[in-house]
Legacy VTK file of the C-alpha trace (Angstrom):
# vtk DataFile Version 3.0
C-alpha trace
ASCII
DATASET POLYDATA
POINTS 564 float
0.123 -0.107 -0.031
1.218 3.564 -0.744
0.434 6.925 1.190
-1.841 9.027 -1.096
-0.899 12.177 0.775
2.698 11.789 0.118
2.163 11.017 -3.715
-0.352 14.207 -3.744
2.464 16.445 -1.986
5.215 15.039 -4.284
2.748 15.696 -7.416
2.138 19.287 -6.217
5.659 19.826 -5.592
6.823 18.877 -8.985
3.614 20.874 -10.487
4.947 23.914 -8.644
8.617 23.539 -9.719
7.213 23.075 -13.384
4.972 26.474 -13.011
7.974 28.115 -11.660
10.256 27.125 -14.539
7.869 28.198 -16.937
7.379 31.435 -15.199
10.969 31.858 -15.193
10.872 31.249 -18.962
8.384 33.719 -19.605
10.096 36.348 -17.764
13.284 35.922 -19.816
11.332 36.022 -22.660
9.468 38.938 -21.940
12.732 40.801 -21.086
14.191 39.718 -24.298
11.524 40.722 -26.244
11.562 44.009 -24.255
15.442 44.703 -25.285
14.416 43.865 -28.730
11.744 46.448 -29.014
14.003 48.864 -27.379
16.525 48.329 -30.161
13.967 48.543 -32.573
12.552 52.002 -31.135
9.348 50.327 -30.263
9.301 51.931 -26.947
5.750 51.799 -25.893
5.642 47.917 -26.593
9.042 47.693 -24.761
7.508 49.067 -21.801
4.556 46.583 -21.743
7.063 43.732 -22.180
9.076 44.854 -19.165
6.159 45.783 -16.971
4.777 42.157 -17.825
7.865 40.866 -16.721
7.879 42.566 -13.407
4.250 41.380 -12.779
5.816 37.610 -13.084
8.696 38.293 -10.907
8.953 41.793 -9.230
12.043 40.747 -7.231
14.048 39.736 -10.384
16.294 42.842 -11.224
16.585 42.826 -14.920
13.602 43.941 -16.131
13.688 46.729 -13.577
17.290 47.730 -14.893
16.012 47.639 -18.567
12.945 49.831 -17.930
15.321 52.366 -15.964
17.439 52.211 -19.035
14.452 52.940 -21.287
13.299 55.771 -19.350
16.724 57.408 -19.777
16.542 56.924 -23.706
12.981 58.870 -23.169
15.020 61.553 -21.252
13.073 60.967 -17.993
16.002 60.508 -15.820
14.044 61.076 -12.684
11.348 58.207 -13.281
14.355 55.934 -14.311
15.941 56.577 -10.890
12.705 56.333 -9.087
12.067 52.819 -10.301
15.224 51.423 -8.941
15.053 53.173 -5.543
11.628 51.657 -5.145
12.997 48.257 -5.948
15.799 48.885 -3.228
13.396 50.207 -0.585
11.014 47.341 -1.042
13.458 44.399 -1.495
16.681 45.626 0.199
19.872 46.032 -1.364
20.687 44.200 -4.631
24.042 44.520 -6.172
22.947 44.743 -9.750
20.054 47.133 -8.942
22.531 49.299 -6.463
25.469 49.540 -8.989
23.380 50.369 -11.916
21.726 53.093 -9.963
24.888 54.320 -8.819
26.219 54.468 -12.301
23.265 56.327 -13.385
23.692 58.827 -10.522
27.152 59.279 -11.158
26.946 59.783 -14.747
24.449 62.216 -14.851
25.710 64.082 -11.644
22.747 63.451 -9.471
24.900 63.568 -6.295
21.776 63.894 -3.716
20.457 60.687 -5.123
24.072 59.041 -4.918
24.197 60.001 -1.260
20.666 58.396 -0.720
21.989 55.466 -2.460
24.999 55.116 -0.339
22.685 55.706 2.784
20.205 52.927 1.605
23.288 50.586 1.060
24.009 50.723 4.722
27.994 50.502 3.987
29.538 49.078 7.226
33.158 50.075 7.777
33.738 47.286 10.048
32.276 44.473 7.862
33.487 43.155 4.615
30.555 42.838 2.371
31.853 41.614 -1.143
28.521 42.705 -3.216
29.281 46.510 -2.052
32.556 47.113 -3.240
31.298 49.400 -6.197
29.145 51.322 -3.746
32.219 52.271 -1.649
34.025 52.914 -5.033
31.369 55.699 -5.804
31.647 56.785 -2.298
35.241 57.314 -2.843
34.958 59.139 -6.492
32.193 61.545 -4.492
34.844 62.387 -1.550
37.532 63.100 -4.226
35.251 65.552 -6.356
34.328 67.248 -3.012
38.524 67.438 -2.383
37.869 65.034 0.840
40.972 63.367 0.181
41.210 61.224 3.433
37.556 60.095 3.381
38.175 59.082 -0.501
41.093 57.032 0.502
38.968 55.170 3.103
36.428 54.592 0.723
38.786 52.992 -1.780
40.627 51.008 0.842
37.185 49.503 1.822
36.323 48.714 -1.714
39.378 46.919 -1.988
38.784 44.914 1.050
35.438 44.106 -0.674
36.696 43.099 -3.920
40.574 42.976 -4.134
40.271 42.623 -7.974
38.430 45.617 -9.063
40.905 47.269 -11.317
39.323 50.978 -11.297
39.389 51.168 -7.492
43.298 50.542 -7.503
43.682 53.041 -10.172
41.798 55.957 -8.354
43.312 54.935 -4.813
47.080 54.556 -6.156
46.766 57.733 -8.089
45.458 59.407 -4.744
48.318 58.106 -2.629
50.909 59.293 -5.140
49.419 62.919 -4.954
49.518 62.805 -1.213
52.977 61.629 -0.790
52.090 58.587 1.017
54.692 56.200 -0.297
54.469 53.505 2.195
50.597 52.917 1.694
51.208 53.465 -2.183
53.708 50.376 -1.869
51.359 48.241 0.171
48.410 48.605 -2.378
50.626 48.043 -5.430
51.935 44.726 -3.967
48.069 43.810 -3.041
47.211 44.514 -6.577
49.768 42.464 -8.198
49.026 39.801 -5.735
45.310 39.656 -6.552
45.434 40.326 -10.226
44.321 37.323 -12.489
44.610 38.694 -15.842
48.034 39.373 -17.429
47.109 42.758 -18.931
45.990 44.002 -15.754
49.573 43.598 -14.216
51.100 46.582 -16.276
48.587 49.081 -14.437
50.432 48.018 -11.120
53.775 48.149 -12.837
53.419 51.559 -14.139
52.567 52.730 -10.335
55.724 50.616 -9.212
57.869 52.807 -11.864
56.052 56.133 -10.466
56.816 55.106 -6.751
60.467 54.290 -7.759
60.561 57.847 -9.429
59.220 59.509 -6.416
61.744 57.670 -4.288
64.577 59.038 -6.450
65.321 55.557 -7.798
65.332 56.792 -11.407
67.353 53.894 -13.244
65.145 51.225 -11.418
62.242 53.109 -12.527
63.364 53.351 -16.016
64.178 49.663 -15.982
60.777 48.521 -15.263
59.534 50.855 -18.133
61.772 49.390 -20.653
61.702 45.732 -19.454
58.054 45.589 -19.298
57.441 47.385 -22.395
55.113 49.766 -20.765
55.197 52.315 -23.423
53.820 49.740 -25.902
51.437 48.285 -23.842
50.043 51.844 -22.926
50.236 53.431 -26.138
46.523 53.536 -26.461
45.607 54.252 -23.373
46.060 58.059 -23.050
45.639 58.127 -19.120
48.384 55.902 -18.424
50.516 56.657 -21.701
50.684 60.745 -20.888
51.736 59.841 -17.463
54.419 57.368 -18.646
55.929 59.953 -20.644
55.874 62.255 -17.781
57.867 59.655 -15.557
60.151 59.231 -18.361
61.020 62.857 -18.766
61.785 63.020 -14.996
63.693 60.019 -14.724
66.148 61.095 -17.642
66.635 64.456 -16.563
67.716 63.080 -13.276
70.023 60.810 -15.265
71.052 63.734 -17.234
69.709 62.435 -20.507
68.363 65.776 -21.207
67.545 65.221 -24.993
65.505 62.187 -24.171
63.892 63.952 -21.546
62.923 66.629 -23.625
61.793 64.470 -26.527
59.437 62.559 -24.020
57.789 66.087 -23.036
57.621 67.071 -26.615
55.575 63.734 -27.485
53.597 64.301 -24.361
52.340 67.780 -25.417
51.807 67.169 -28.715
49.327 63.993 -27.741
47.735 66.467 -25.325
47.008 69.004 -28.074
45.681 66.323 -30.262
42.922 65.283 -27.712
39.378 66.249 -28.711
38.830 67.460 -25.156
41.451 70.118 -25.320
40.838 71.333 -28.969
37.731 72.941 -27.562
40.338 75.514 -25.793
41.519 78.426 -27.813
44.956 79.986 -27.009
43.941 83.290 -28.379
41.101 83.912 -25.805
43.547 84.880 -23.028
45.487 87.157 -25.476
42.375 88.984 -26.492
41.835 89.253 -22.782
45.401 90.940 -22.037
44.593 93.272 -24.945
41.403 94.578 -23.715
42.664 95.102 -20.188
45.683 97.272 -21.555
43.197 99.370 -23.632
40.532 99.589 -20.516
42.621 99.962 -17.132
44.426 103.015 -18.064
44.791 105.735 -14.999
41.866 107.868 -16.471
39.723 105.149 -16.302
41.067 103.328 -12.925
40.762 106.717 -11.462
37.122 106.769 -11.841
36.937 103.616 -9.608
39.374 103.993 -7.143
38.173 107.165 -5.904
34.658 105.336 -4.792
34.838 104.986 -0.989
34.703 101.290 0.366
34.143 99.512 3.665
37.379 98.603 5.080
37.852 94.879 5.652
40.172 92.323 6.898
43.928 92.438 5.386
43.337 90.844 2.001
46.738 89.988 0.029
46.815 88.389 -3.409
49.698 85.960 -4.129
50.334 86.194 -7.989
53.215 85.214 -10.571
53.555 83.291 -13.454
52.885 79.742 -13.024
56.017 77.592 -11.757
57.395 80.439 -10.275
57.473 79.313 -6.851
54.245 80.422 -5.703
53.337 76.944 -4.142
56.482 77.274 -2.166
55.592 80.693 -0.905
51.969 79.183 -0.074
53.643 76.551 2.018
55.900 78.754 3.913
53.494 81.502 4.656
50.268 78.966 5.621
52.723 77.668 8.379
52.550 81.225 9.992
50.169 81.645 12.903
48.632 84.673 11.936
48.203 83.571 8.075
45.524 81.791 6.370
45.995 80.776 2.813
43.201 79.804 0.798
42.916 77.019 -1.546
43.974 77.460 -5.008
40.647 78.192 -6.502
39.148 81.158 -8.662
36.947 82.927 -5.860
37.672 86.228 -7.123
37.120 85.273 -10.762
33.626 83.690 -9.907
32.512 87.200 -8.081
33.680 88.820 -11.209
31.722 86.648 -13.705
28.741 87.131 -11.617
29.336 90.896 -11.973
30.074 90.877 -15.608
27.055 88.604 -16.320
24.700 91.092 -15.041
26.347 93.838 -17.217
26.502 92.220 -20.543
30.056 91.151 -20.311
31.150 94.673 -20.927
34.244 95.670 -19.327
33.584 99.332 -19.382
30.560 98.912 -17.097
33.164 99.120 -14.589
33.188 102.973 -15.325
29.861 103.251 -13.901
30.087 100.940 -10.954
28.597 101.997 -7.700
30.297 101.785 -3.877
27.157 99.201 -3.367
27.969 97.483 -6.437
31.593 97.134 -5.345
30.716 96.119 -1.753
28.321 93.511 -3.068
31.277 92.013 -5.252
33.356 91.878 -1.950
30.651 90.224 0.136
30.101 87.626 -2.841
33.968 87.033 -2.466
33.824 86.835 1.507
30.958 84.511 1.072
32.837 82.252 -1.459
36.271 82.095 1.140
34.129 81.498 4.228
35.677 84.344 5.644
33.707 83.834 9.001
35.850 80.793 9.552
39.102 82.792 9.739
39.903 84.762 13.046
39.756 88.299 13.258
43.474 88.972 13.209
44.356 86.596 10.305
45.898 87.887 7.275
44.172 85.909 4.281
46.381 85.364 1.123
44.425 84.219 -2.036
47.042 82.378 -4.065
46.045 81.952 -7.678
49.311 82.438 -9.845
47.401 84.084 -12.858
45.440 86.601 -10.972
48.196 88.742 -11.991
46.160 89.303 -15.146
43.417 90.569 -13.038
45.309 93.118 -11.144
43.125 95.850 -12.683
40.008 94.148 -11.331
41.684 93.505 -8.076
42.516 97.040 -7.372
39.208 98.399 -8.521
37.337 95.969 -5.952
40.325 95.589 -3.286
42.335 98.784 -3.796
43.609 98.433 -0.194
44.958 94.861 -0.874
48.647 94.033 -0.825
50.188 91.873 -3.676
53.026 89.475 -3.502
54.633 88.762 -6.713
56.584 85.721 -7.102
59.306 85.608 -9.570
61.887 83.054 -10.771
64.355 83.100 -13.670
62.328 83.550 -16.840
64.249 81.016 -18.794
63.435 78.271 -15.643
59.868 79.382 -15.638
59.156 78.655 -19.242
60.948 75.418 -19.203
59.162 74.445 -16.027
55.814 75.401 -17.668
56.480 73.440 -20.766
57.656 70.349 -18.764
54.442 70.523 -16.367
51.634 68.499 -16.481
48.985 71.185 -16.065
44.801 70.645 -16.322
44.262 72.222 -19.525
42.220 75.359 -19.804
42.164 78.368 -22.037
45.460 79.681 -20.325
47.458 76.249 -19.810
46.618 75.260 -23.591
49.769 77.559 -24.294
51.890 75.345 -22.403
51.481 72.822 -24.802
53.762 74.574 -27.629
57.434 75.803 -26.763
56.802 79.307 -28.878
53.259 79.554 -27.260
54.885 79.107 -23.619
57.340 81.997 -24.288
54.660 84.154 -25.929
52.338 83.910 -23.248
55.065 84.631 -20.535
55.947 87.638 -22.834
52.163 88.887 -22.854
51.483 88.462 -19.325
54.455 90.533 -18.002
53.912 92.961 -20.726
50.284 93.355 -19.017
51.898 93.613 -15.593
54.372 96.370 -16.587
51.637 98.406 -17.979
49.576 97.699 -14.400
52.674 98.968 -12.704
52.578 102.064 -14.718
48.751 102.752 -14.642
47.770 101.585 -11.631
50.523 102.322 -8.974
50.330 98.633 -7.630
51.036 98.160 -3.796
53.335 95.028 -4.405
56.396 93.193 -3.081
58.261 91.063 -5.271
60.180 87.933 -4.172
62.512 85.667 -6.277
62.567 81.994 -5.581
66.264 81.930 -5.946
66.575 84.348 -3.264
64.194 82.331 -0.799
66.447 79.086 -1.596
69.868 80.795 -0.701
68.705 83.489 1.825
65.606 81.975 3.511
65.284 83.612 6.975
66.161 87.010 5.463
63.857 87.155 2.520
60.971 85.428 4.593
61.345 88.416 7.278
61.088 90.880 4.463
57.857 89.457 3.171
56.519 89.443 6.594
57.393 93.135 7.088
55.523 93.862 4.125
52.827 92.000 5.805
53.271 93.826 9.193
53.946 90.560 10.764
56.724 89.085 12.804
58.966 86.383 11.838
58.477 82.855 13.327
60.931 80.102 13.862
58.159 77.345 12.784
58.497 78.756 9.281
62.121 76.806 8.483
59.910 73.500 8.866
57.372 74.619 6.045
57.493 71.312 4.712
56.020 69.637 7.525
53.052 71.919 6.870
52.779 70.466 3.329
52.972 66.704 4.866
49.858 67.329 6.967
47.937 68.800 4.053
45.379 66.098 2.738
46.329 67.079 -1.125
48.300 69.796 -2.675
46.543 70.438 -6.287
49.317 71.824 -8.236
52.182 70.300 -9.989
54.373 71.252 -7.109
52.917 68.632 -4.891
55.854 66.382 -4.819
58.599 69.325 -4.204
56.956 71.247 -1.326
57.337 68.459 0.994
60.968 68.725 0.839
63.433 70.982 2.429
64.894 73.522 0.239
67.124 72.371 -2.751
68.982 74.101 -5.564
68.621 71.743 -8.470
65.744 73.312 -10.111
67.640 76.877 -10.193
69.258 77.401 -13.695
67.640 73.916 -14.638
67.186 75.790 -18.117
70.888 75.664 -18.879
70.399 71.864 -19.275
68.742 72.347 -22.659
70.338 75.625 -23.915
71.796 73.326 -26.631
68.265 71.695 -27.562
66.154 74.914 -27.246
67.330 78.312 -25.697
64.592 80.687 -24.530
67.238 83.223 -23.422
67.053 85.709 -26.249
63.153 85.738 -26.336
63.052 86.591 -22.558
66.138 89.196 -22.548
63.894 91.971 -21.436
62.658 90.161 -18.356
65.860 88.658 -17.420
67.008 92.531 -17.600
64.112 93.857 -15.626
64.253 91.473 -12.960
68.135 91.363 -12.593
68.993 87.948 -13.487
LINES 1 565
564 0 1 2 3 4 5 6 7 8 9 10 11 12 13 14 15 16 17 18 19 20 21 22 23 24 25 26 27 28 29 30 31 32 33 34 35 36 37 38 39 40 41 42 43 44 45 46 47 48 49 50 51 52 53 54 55 56 57 58 59 60 61 62 63 64 65 66 67 68 69 70 71 72 73 74 75 76 77 78 79 80 81 82 83 84 85 86 87 88 89 90 91 92 93 94 95 96 97 98 99 100 101 102 103 104 105 106 107 108 109 110 111 112 113 114 115 116 117 118 119 120 121 122 123 124 125 126 127 128 129 130 131 132 133 134 135 136 137 138 139 140 141 142 143 144 145 146 147 148 149 150 151 152 153 154 155 156 157 158 159 160 161 162 163 164 165 166 167 168 169 170 171 172 173 174 175 176 177 178 179 180 181 182 183 184 185 186 187 188 189 190 191 192 193 194 195 196 197 198 199 200 201 202 203 204 205 206 207 208 209 210 211 212 213 214 215 216 217 218 219 220 221 222 223 224 225 226 227 228 229 230 231 232 233 234 235 236 237 238 239 240 241 242 243 244 245 246 247 248 249 250 251 252 253 254 255 256 257 258 259 260 261 262 263 264 265 266 267 268 269 270 271 272 273 274 275 276 277 278 279 280 281 282 283 284 285 286 287 288 289 290 291 292 293 294 295 296 297 298 299 300 301 302 303 304 305 306 307 308 309 310 311 312 313 314 315 316 317 318 319 320 321 322 323 324 325 326 327 328 329 330 331 332 333 334 335 336 337 338 339 340 341 342 343 344 345 346 347 348 349 350 351 352 353 354 355 356 357 358 359 360 361 362 363 364 365 366 367 368 369 370 371 372 373 374 375 376 377 378 379 380 381 382 383 384 385 386 387 388 389 390 391 392 393 394 395 396 397 398 399 400 401 402 403 404 405 406 407 408 409 410 411 412 413 414 415 416 417 418 419 420 421 422 423 424 425 426 427 428 429 430 431 432 433 434 435 436 437 438 439 440 441 442 443 444 445 446 447 448 449 450 451 452 453 454 455 456 457 458 459 460 461 462 463 464 465 466 467 468 469 470 471 472 473 474 475 476 477 478 479 480 481 482 483 484 485 486 487 488 489 490 491 492 493 494 495 496 497 498 499 500 501 502 503 504 505 506 507 508 509 510 511 512 513 514 515 516 517 518 519 520 521 522 523 524 525 526 527 528 529 530 531 532 533 534 535 536 537 538 539 540 541 542 543 544 545 546 547 548 549 550 551 552 553 554 555 556 557 558 559 560 561 562 563
């Protein structure tokens, strides 16, 4: 005899399995049909297919993800994100849904929603959750965008704890660790990456960072050996991110090894490649020259005198630290910020933003300054003070705004802040142009000029022509300081700057490089130099390249003017 109940139970179970299998097939069929209709631009049918699939199994993520994609195609970004948020809120964290939502938020700069996703993901820093590695990665990217370097590094490390094989996290983490001069941690994560990488191609990324680390540790021969033995140039030839940086490392290695021709050739190759990139072709080198020309026509004494005579509210001591790029402004910034009574702003265009706001309201006409009222001037000042968060600084603090090419804007500065003091950083003109040509700047309308040797010299000449014009017409209250004098006569020269600022010398200034080491990140090409004590190797650097390319004749005027 057999038990009928057991037979019935088994039949029911088999039937349910069959139904479940059929439903799964139906779900997959509908999703495929929906994707096919999306490709054929039959969007209304695609929506029906995907919604039917969700009705069959609303917990399976694929239909939700494709429906979200469809809404993006239909330019309904909010609905796209809403679908994925509703899924997570209803069913909890799902790696595929969360990752896809994160990509959408990041790509379309929906950072408030990204923060919401990070909160919903319940990232626990004390627990390794493998499926959350990508959300930690996005968290790191968000912190990096906000210049929250320490938080970014922590998030990237956690991402690697969750998934030691995700290459992208390593790229961002290793890049940040080098920028923050944290060589011990950099070496640690290079080793972790090499140990855990499974794909042969990925090993080259870590070898690149190894060569970069050796360069930073002054092991130039070893760095070159890795690059040559591993044929890194050939490997990265079609990867602009790594190839450009690799050319930069090779230039630095070979300069230190006194292979100056090879060093120069690598920079020339790097700059030509930068010029050819589509994202850089949008910048026009003539824009900055047109601006300089307009300023020379406008900021004449008779025009400036109309605005400078306006009575303005007296505010805290604001000092503008200016100079041509690579003239030692970052060194001065680091020295001065070590002083207990000085606050140096991060290198951001605070004044330029306030300037743009004013001109935008006045049809972008420079001569609108001729009719500027005391109230308008004070509004610009207040806008500037708001941007720099002036309330965060003590009342007795001297605030220094360091943005080198603000020297072009001295006319506007003296209109809005006529009582401000100016520090002009100088360095041998030939060393400056060589250094600008060799440096790896973020490209904009000004920096595009540094990708061509003749443009670099021309830009220097035009900028100082304008400064000389300002000297004559505006009677600028400025103090000039030479990089070379700081290197050879530190205490005496720094005392003179401080006298200009009505401040006293402090012994702590002599250990300025410790201040640099404590900073989260220094966002200038000098980040690797200001963490070191003073050195002389960059003085007369240009002479190493005199036989290759000589800027001396084209810069004679300034060499003479500045007594070099």
